[in-house]
N, C-alpha and C positions, 0 to 999 in steps of 0.2 A: 502493500500500499505506501501511496507517498502524497503526504501533507504538506499543506502551504498554507506558510502563517503570513500573515503582512500585520502591521501593529499602525497605530498613529496617522490615520489617514486624516482626522479631525475634518470628517464634512459638514458642512454648514462652518466654516470657519471666519470670523470675521478681523481686519480685512482678507479678503477674499485671497488665501496660498493654498489652499486644498486641491491639490494639483490635478486629483482623482475628478473633480469636476469637470475637465476635458475628457472628451470623447475622442480626442487625440492619446491623451494620457491613458487614459483605460485599455484605448485598442492595444496600444504598448501590454499593456497586463492581463488583458483577456486570454489567451493563448498558453501563459502559465498556468491560470487558472483554471482553464480547458483540461489541461495535462493531469491535473493533481487528482487523486481519488476522494480526498476530505479536504474542508480550504477551514482553516482555524484564522479568525479576526482579532488579534489579540489586545481589544483595549484602545480606545480613544477613537472608535470608528465614525462617532458622528461628536459633533462640538455641543456643546450642552451649555456651558458656562461664558460662550461670548456673546448670544444672543436666545430669542424663544426657540422653543424645542420645535414648534411649525415649522419652522424658516430650516431648521438644520434639517427636518424631514425631508423637505422638498429639495434641498440640496443633495441629499443621498439616496432619493430613487431613481434617478438613470443607474448610478453603482450598482444599486440592487435589483433592478431590474434585469442591466446585463447580463450580474454576476448571475441570476435564477437561469439564464437561457443558457451559460455556457457551462455548468456544471451540471444541468441535465439530470437532477434528483439526486446527484451526490450530496451527503450531509455536510452543512454547513454550522461551526462551532462561532459562537457569538460572547468571548469572554470581556465585559466591562472594565473601564478602566478611570482613572479619575474624572477625565471629563466625558464621560458617560456613565458613571455612576449611577445617577438618576435613573437607568434604565431598570435596575433592579427594583425587583416590587416592594422589597423590606431590606432591613438591615441583615446581612446575613451573620450567623454566627461560627458557621463551618464551611467547609468543600460542599457544595452541591452542585448538581445539575438536573436539567428538566427540558422536555421538548414543548417549543412555544408554537399554539396552533393558532392559525391566521384568525379564528371566528373570538379569540379571547380579547380582540382589540385591543386599542392604547398601542405604543410607539413600536414595541415588540410585535403585536399581532400586524401589525400593517409592513413590518419587515418582512415576516415570515410569506405575508401573500405576495409582496413581492419577487420571492426566491420561489412560486410558482411549486414545482412538484417537489423542490429540494425541501428536507429537515431541515429545521434552525433548531437548533440546540445552544441554551443558555448554559454556561459554565462559569462557577466564580468561587473564588478568587482566581482559580487556573485549571490548566486542562491536562490529564494525560494522555500524552499525544502517542507514547511506547512505552512498554514497562521500564525504561532507563529513560527516557525523556519527559521535562512536566514543561508546561509553558503557561505564563502568569504575566500578568501587563507590567507590574513591578511596581507600582506606585507606591506600594509599602515602602519600599526605599528613603521616601521622603522621609521617614522617621527616625533614620542614623544616617541621614547624608548632612555632611559638613560644609556644602556649600552655601553662602548666607542668601538664597532669594526670600523675596518674599514670601513666598507658599512654605519654605522650610522654616521661617520664624515663626509663622502661625501654628505651624504645626508643632515644634517646638513648645510653644503655648501651651496647645489641646493636649501633650504628653504629658505635661507637668498637674494640667487638670483630671486626668483617664487616671493618674499614678504606673504610667507604661514602665516596669522594670528595668532597668539600664543593662542586667544580665539574665541569663536564663532563657527557658522555653518560651516561646509567645504565642497564641493560639488566632485564629482569623478573627475571634471577638474581640481580642485583645487590639489588634491593629484599627477594626472597625470602629471601635470606641475613639480612637483619636481622629480618623481622618474622616468618617463619616459626615459628624456635624458641620465640618468645613467647605465637604461638597453639598452638601446640602443647601448651605449659606450662600455659597457661590451659583448654584443652580435656582434658586430663587431670587436672586440679582438679577441674573441673566435674563428670566423671562419678563422683566420689566425694561430690559436695555432696547437701543433703540438704533444708536450709533457707536457700536461698542468699536476697539482698537487693538483688542488683545489684551491679556492681563498685566497688572504692574510688573511684576518679574521680568515679563518678556519683553518690556517698553526699557525698563533698566537694563536687563542685559544686551539688549541692541546696541544700544549708549554705548556701553561700554565695550563691546566687541568692533563695532564696526570703525572701520579704516579706510575700506578702498583702495589698500595698499600705500598709504599714506600714514604717517604718524598719527595717533590719536589725538583728538582735538581738544582745546583748553578744558572743556566740560567732563569728559573723558578722564581726561588727566588725574583733575582734581577728583572726581567722584572712585576712581579706581586706585589712585595714592593718598587718600587722606580720608574723604567720608568712609567708604567700605571699612579699612582697616580700623579705624577710629570708633565707627560704631560697630564693629564684629568683636573688639575688644572690650567695649561697653556690655554686650551680649553677655559673653564670656563669664564677665565680674557679678553679675545679674542670676548667673547659675542656668543660662541659657545655652545651647549647642552640644559640645562646643562646635564654633564655626570656625571656618579656616579662611581666610582673606584674600589666600590668592586663588585668580579666576584664569590662571592658564590652562590651555588645551589638556596638557598634561595630567593638570592637578584636577579639573573637573572631570578627565574619565577616571582617573583612579580614585577618585571620591564615589562616583557613583556606581564603579564594579565593588568597590569594598563595604557601601552597604546595600548592593544587593546580595551582597554574600552573606551577611549579616541576616538577612531577611530569610533567606533559602535555610541558613545552619538553625535559626532560632524557631522558625515553622517547622523544623525538623524535614522537610522536603528529603524526600527518599528519590535519589533518581540520579545517572552518570551526568546529564546533562539539563541544564533548566533554562529554557528559553526566556526573553522578556524583552519590553520595549521600553514605553514610559521617556528614558531618556533623548530619545532619538537618536542617539551615534550609534550606528551600525558598528558591527566588530564580533568578534575578533577580525581585524585585519591582519595583512601576513606581517610578520614578526610581532605580533603582540600577545600572540598565543600563552604564555608563561603569565600575564596579570589577569588572565579572566578565568578565576575560581574562587569558591569561596575557602575558607581556613579546612573543611572539612574536603578538601577536594575537588569540588563537583564544578563540573565545566561550564561557564555562563556565554551565551550567545545573544546578540541585539538584533531585532530584526531593522532596526533604522528607522524611519519615518516615509511620508507622505505630502510633506509641507514644504514650502520652497519659502526657506527663510535666508535672502540673502548675506545678512549682518553676519552669520555665522559658516558662510561658506567660503574656500578658498575659490582663485579663478578657476583652477582644476578640477573638474568633479573626482578626476580619479584622486587628489588629494584632499577629498572634502567627506569624511566620515560621515556628515551630517547633511550629505547632496542627497535630494526626494530618490525615492525608487527602489528600496530594501527590501528583500524578501527573505526567507528560510525554508529550505526544503530539507523534509526528513523520509527516510526509506526505511525498507523494514531491518536495513542494519548499515551502521555505521554514523559518525558524527554530523549532528545538522551542517547543512551549507548553505552556503549565503550565495546570493544571484545580486546585481544591479542592473535592475531593468530601463533604466533610464540614463545611461552613460553616455548615452550620443547625442544628449542635449545639453544646450551652454546656457549661462545666464541671458544672453539675448533672445532667445529664445520663448524664455516662460513668460513676460511680458503679453505677447499675443496670443500664447497657450491660454492663458486665463482670462484675458479678455473676450476671447470666443469660444468660453466655455459652453459645453453642450446645455441647449432648450430640449432636450428630448420629452415630450411629455409620454410616461408609461401609465396607459389606463388602469387605473383600481378596479380589479373585480367587483367590490363591493358598490362603486359610483352608480348611481342611477342611469346614466348613458354617458358614454367616455367624452372627453371634452377633446377637441379638436388641438394639434400641434399650434404650437404658437407662429405669427407671419414671420 
């Protein structure tokens, strides 16, 4: 059996940088999906923290409609992440799986309807792909991440309120007690949003990271050289964190891997390989393999992302682990394998691609009569 895993599509993102809105980009992905015997959408398939849920579903409908055509009755597994956590009907306390029926209505029922003959399986917080391979979105890693993003700082506060132990085993319920209230609050705010421009963390990190091949501007130098270290030091003195003010690429990679390793070990996940997403950082890439493991020696693999964020990208796609278009293939044996679907695209391609995003209307069988396609 061939299983294909993709993560962090963020369909419905504001501003529009979710590249799978584009029919041209979907056309590059769909042949890969058609080859697979099972599809796993490993978290953040929908963007539910930047705008109303109906808008996200409208943006997602072409993708799910085409997916339903190409998979032709093969199973599709949906593992919610932090940005589509509200798809869960209630706060989970342990690993669970259930089949989603189109007749149940709501967002999940709509997605099941769009998939036509394919069974939609809701699985959380992860999914057992193979006896030795487990897949999880990875948002629990924010409970251990030392990168001082706004979200990690909020989670640090929530950890104190939830009395999350600093060491020892943790359960799904333990992690949910920390993160779920924040996700619920973010979702409620988004339902009233009209002109969202992304999360505060993304905007701040974009300012820090954006150079366009030139030295950072004054604002980035001030924020990166003074405000962040002093703010981090103050947070650490108050008992939050510990956070690390270093924001280099290698430091971010190490922090994410270290935090994910803690999740794997403290949840007691039994596997040889664990696949995750969340950080948008594809890997391990060539030469990085020794770094990508938990303390127990479980090998870690990241699916990458399907959003175009030029502030975090090098000029060369091959040099950019955050370049969109990553996926992971798992066969009956052997380690998970990374593929990069959009390596033939360049920066200058994405503007026209996103401006010409597909306007295909996929008739819903529950509609009284199909709407005509837009002119």
